[in-house]
GUTORFI-95346 format. One record per residue (C-alpha): residue in three letters; x, y, z. Coordinates in steps of 0.25 Angstrom, whole numbers, padded with zeros to 4 digits, always signed. Example, Ala and Ser with C-alpha at 12.3 -4.5 7.8 and 13.67 -1.06 7.14 Angstrom:
GUTORFI-95346
Ala+0049-0018+0031/Ser+0055-0004+0029/
//
This chain:
GUTORFI-95346
Met+0379+0425+0407/His+0384+0430+0420/Ser+0372+0439+0421/Leu+0363+0427+0423/Phe+0370+0424+0436/Lys+0369+0438+0440/Phe+0354+0439+0437/Lys+0351+0426+0444/Thr+0358+0431+0457/Thr+0352+0445+0456/Val+0337+0440+0454/Gly+0339+0428+0463/Ala+0334+0419+0453/Thr+0335+0404+0455/Thr+0339+0402+0440/Val+0341+0410+0428/Val+0340+0405+0414/Trp+0343+0414+0401/Glu+0336+0408+0389/Thr+0337+0414+0375/Cys+0329+0409+0362/Ala+0338+0400+0353/Pro+0337+0404+0339/Gly+0329+0395+0330/His+0321+0389+0341/Gly+0308+0397+0340/Lys+0302+0405+0350/Gly+0304+0404+0365/Pro+0298+0409+0378/Trp+0308+0421+0377/Asp+0299+0426+0364/Gly+0286+0424+0372/Ile+0291+0432+0384/Gly+0296+0443+0375/Ala+0282+0444+0368/Val+0275+0444+0381/Val+0283+0456+0386/Lys+0282+0463+0373/Arg+0267+0462+0373/Phe+0266+0466+0387/Val+0275+0479+0384/Arg+0266+0482+0372/Leu+0254+0481+0381/Leu+0260+0491+0391/Glu+0263+0501+0379/Lys+0248+0499+0374/His+0243+0502+0387/Ser+0252+0514+0389/Lys+0259+0508+0400/Leu+0273+0508+0394/Tyr+0280+0518+0385/Ala+0293+0510+0382/Asp+0305+0518+0379/Gly+0315+0507+0382/Ala+0318+0495+0390/Arg+0316+0502+0404/Asp+0302+0506+0401/Val+0298+0492+0397/Phe+0304+0486+0409/Cys+0297+0496+0418/Ala+0284+0493+0412/Leu+0285+0478+0412/Asp+0289+0479+0427/Lys+0278+0489+0430/Phe+0267+0481+0423/Leu+0272+0467+0424/Lys+0260+0463+0433/Glu+0250+0471+0425/Lys+0242+0466+0413/Ala+0243+0479+0405/Gly+0230+0476+0398/Ser+0234+0462+0394/Ser+0232+0448+0400/Val+0248+0447+0399/Val+0254+0447+0412/Ile+0269+0444+0413/Arg+0271+0444+0428/Ala+0281+0432+0427/Phe+0291+0441+0419/Val+0302+0448+0426/Phe+0309+0459+0418/His+0323+0464+0421/Tyr+0329+0478+0417/Ile+0344+0481+0415/Leu+0347+0496+0417/Ser+0356+0502+0406/Gln+0368+0511+0410/Gly+0363+0524+0416/Glu+0349+0520+0416/Pro+0341+0525+0428/Pro+0337+0513+0438/Leu+0323+0508+0440/Pro+0323+0507+0456/Asp+0308+0503+0456/Arg+0309+0491+0446/Ser+0314+0477+0449/Asn+0324+0469+0441/Val+0331+0481+0436/Trp+0346+0478+0433/Ser+0357+0488+0434/Ala+0365+0492+0421/Ile+0374+0482+0416/Val+0389+0487+0417/Arg+0398+0478+0408/Pro+0412+0476+0412/Ser+0422+0484+0404/Ala+0430+0472+0401/Arg+0423+0458+0397/Pro+0424+0448+0409/Ala+0428+0434+0406/Val+0415+0425+0407/Thr+0414+0410+0404/Ala+0411+0407+0390/Ile+0398+0399+0387/Ser+0401+0389+0376/Gly+0389+0389+0366/Ile+0382+0401+0371/Arg+0378+0405+0358/Ser+0370+0393+0356/Ser+0364+0392+0370/Phe+0351+0399+0374/Cys+0349+0395+0388/Phe+0357+0399+0400/Arg+0354+0397+0415/Val+0361+0399+0428/Ala+0365+0385+0434/Gly+0373+0389+0446/Glu+0381+0401+0452/Ser+0390+0402+0440/Val+0385+0391+0431/Leu+0377+0394+0418/Ala+0369+0383+0411/Val+0368+0384+0396/Arg+0358+0377+0387/Glu+0356+0378+0372/Leu+0341+0380+0373/Ser+0330+0383+0383/Cys+0320+0372+0388/Arg+0306+0374+0393/Cys+0304+0360+0399/Val+0298+0359+0413/Cys+0312+0356+0419/Cys+0318+0369+0413/Leu+0306+0377+0417/Glu+0308+0372+0431/His+0323+0374+0431/Arg+0326+0360+0432/Trp+0336+0361+0421/Thr+0343+0347+0423/Asp+0330+0340+0421/Cys+0328+0345+0407/Ser+0328+0335+0397/Asn+0327+0344+0385/Thr+0339+0340+0376/Asp+0335+0350+0365/Ala+0339+0362+0374/Gly+0353+0357+0376/Asp+0361+0353+0388/Trp+0364+0363+0399/Lys+0379+0367+0399/Tyr+0384+0373+0412/Val+0395+0384+0412/Thr+0402+0390+0424/Met+0402+0405+0422/Thr+0414+0413+0426/Lys+0416+0428+0424/Val+0429+0435+0426/Ala+0429+0451+0426/Ala+0439+0457+0417/Ser+0451+0464+0423/Val+0446+0479+0422/Gly+0449+0479+0407/Ala+0464+0479+0410/Ser+0468+0470+0399/Thr+0459+0478+0389/Arg+0466+0491+0394/Ser+0479+0485+0392/Gln+0476+0481+0378/Arg+0471+0494+0374/Ser+0483+0501+0380/Glu+0492+0491+0372/Val+0485+0494+0359/Ser+0485+0509+0361/Ser+0500+0508+0363/Gln+0502+0500+0350/Arg+0494+0510+0343/Arg+0502+0522+0348/Thr+0515+0515+0344/Leu+0509+0512+0330/Ala+0504+0526+0328/Gln+0518+0532+0332/Gly+0525+0523+0322/Ile+0517+0528+0310/Ser+0525+0533+0298/Pro+0522+0544+0289/Ala+0512+0541+0278/Glu+0508+0528+0285/Ile+0494+0523+0283/Ile+0486+0522+0295/Ala+0471+0518+0298/Met+0462+0527+0306/Glu+0449+0523+0313/Ser+0438+0532+0308/Ala+0430+0538+0319/Asp+0418+0544+0311/Asp+0420+0541+0296/Pro+0406+0544+0289/Glu+0407+0532+0280/Gly+0411+0522+0291/Phe+0425+0520+0288/Ser+0432+0513+0300/Phe+0446+0517+0296/Trp+0453+0528+0288/Leu+0467+0527+0282/Ala+0477+0539+0284/Arg+0492+0542+0281/Ala+0499+0546+0293/Glu+0508+0558+0293/Gly+0517+0552+0304/Pro+0517+0544+0317/Ala+0508+0547+0329/Phe+0512+0559+0338/Gln+0508+0564+0351/Tyr+0497+0575+0349/Asp+0500+0588+0357/Gly+0493+0598+0348/Pro+0480+0605+0348/Arg+0469+0598+0355/Val+0463+0590+0343/Cys+0462+0577+0351/Glu+0466+0571+0364/Ala+0480+0576+0369/Gly+0491+0566+0369/Arg+0486+0557+0358/Leu+0494+0552+0347/Leu+0490+0558+0333/Ile+0494+0554+0319/Leu+0493+0564+0308/Val+0487+0558+0295/Asp+0485+0562+0281/Gly+0478+0556+0269/Ile+0466+0549+0276/Ser+0458+0539+0268/Arg+0444+0534+0272/Phe+0444+0524+0261/Val+0453+0511+0259/Ile+0458+0512+0245/Ser+0468+0500+0245/Ile+0471+0487+0252/Asp+0482+0494+0260/Phe+0472+0497+0271/Leu+0470+0482+0273/Gln+0485+0479+0274/Leu+0486+0490+0284/Gln+0474+0486+0292/Phe+0482+0476+0301/Leu+0493+0486+0303/Leu+0484+0497+0306/Ser+0474+0490+0316/Asn+0481+0495+0328/Ser+0484+0509+0323/Ile+0470+0515+0322/Leu+0468+0530+0322/Lys+0455+0538+0325/Pro+0453+0551+0319/Thr+0450+0562+0329/Ser+0441+0569+0318/Lys+0435+0566+0304/Met+0448+0568+0295/Gln+0448+0571+0280/Arg+0460+0570+0271/Gly+0472+0577+0275/Ser+0481+0578+0287/Ser+0474+0576+0301/His+0476+0568+0313/Ala+0471+0556+0321/Thr+0471+0552+0335/Trp+0478+0539+0338/Leu+0470+0529+0347/
//
């Protein structure tokens, strides 16, 4: 929702409204706009003015021929198209309304939750950081003229106002700390494995889609200093008697105990003695 505030500031709009079609309420103006645009694009293709290989080609064609009729009486001058570049995509310096690629934060920021957002289909910017939320859209004269408070349509629902806040996450520090703690716990569990103990391994590329394999450990994990089979300094566990099939309920009983001790094979392993890298 914070993108609405950013969009309003960037384009200098007096108001920004985001509407979606509520399920079970029939067709709306969104369907009509989409149909007109699609028909226009088809006409461009028909007249060999567009060879679309993706959204970029469609945007450039619409931007170029926006004020042309392209062999049709349909003119869509009132439509404004925006395009968001993908990561690594070349810019479009000769086009307007082109947005840079969206870079999402590594850690999710804390954003104000909107109560009933799944059953609301009309949102508008009502202030510097205030979002107005309504159940349905309205096409009365008051709403079309942006005189929202004068609307008397009770079927669309009442406007609810939410003050939006956004707090950036702290560079994923807590996430890194949690990962480090889990890794430490896994290493401790691995070094405490007894000979003949059953362990669960995460399957990297099982041809039949098995997520986990069971194996019997020959002993506890140890620091690997041998030939360069995997990354030096990693903990390894020698295993024997690998089984890809669950043949008893023992696995269900072990599942909770083994949830923090998952191994990933460095290569596809057959029955017999082999090794697995500790994660």
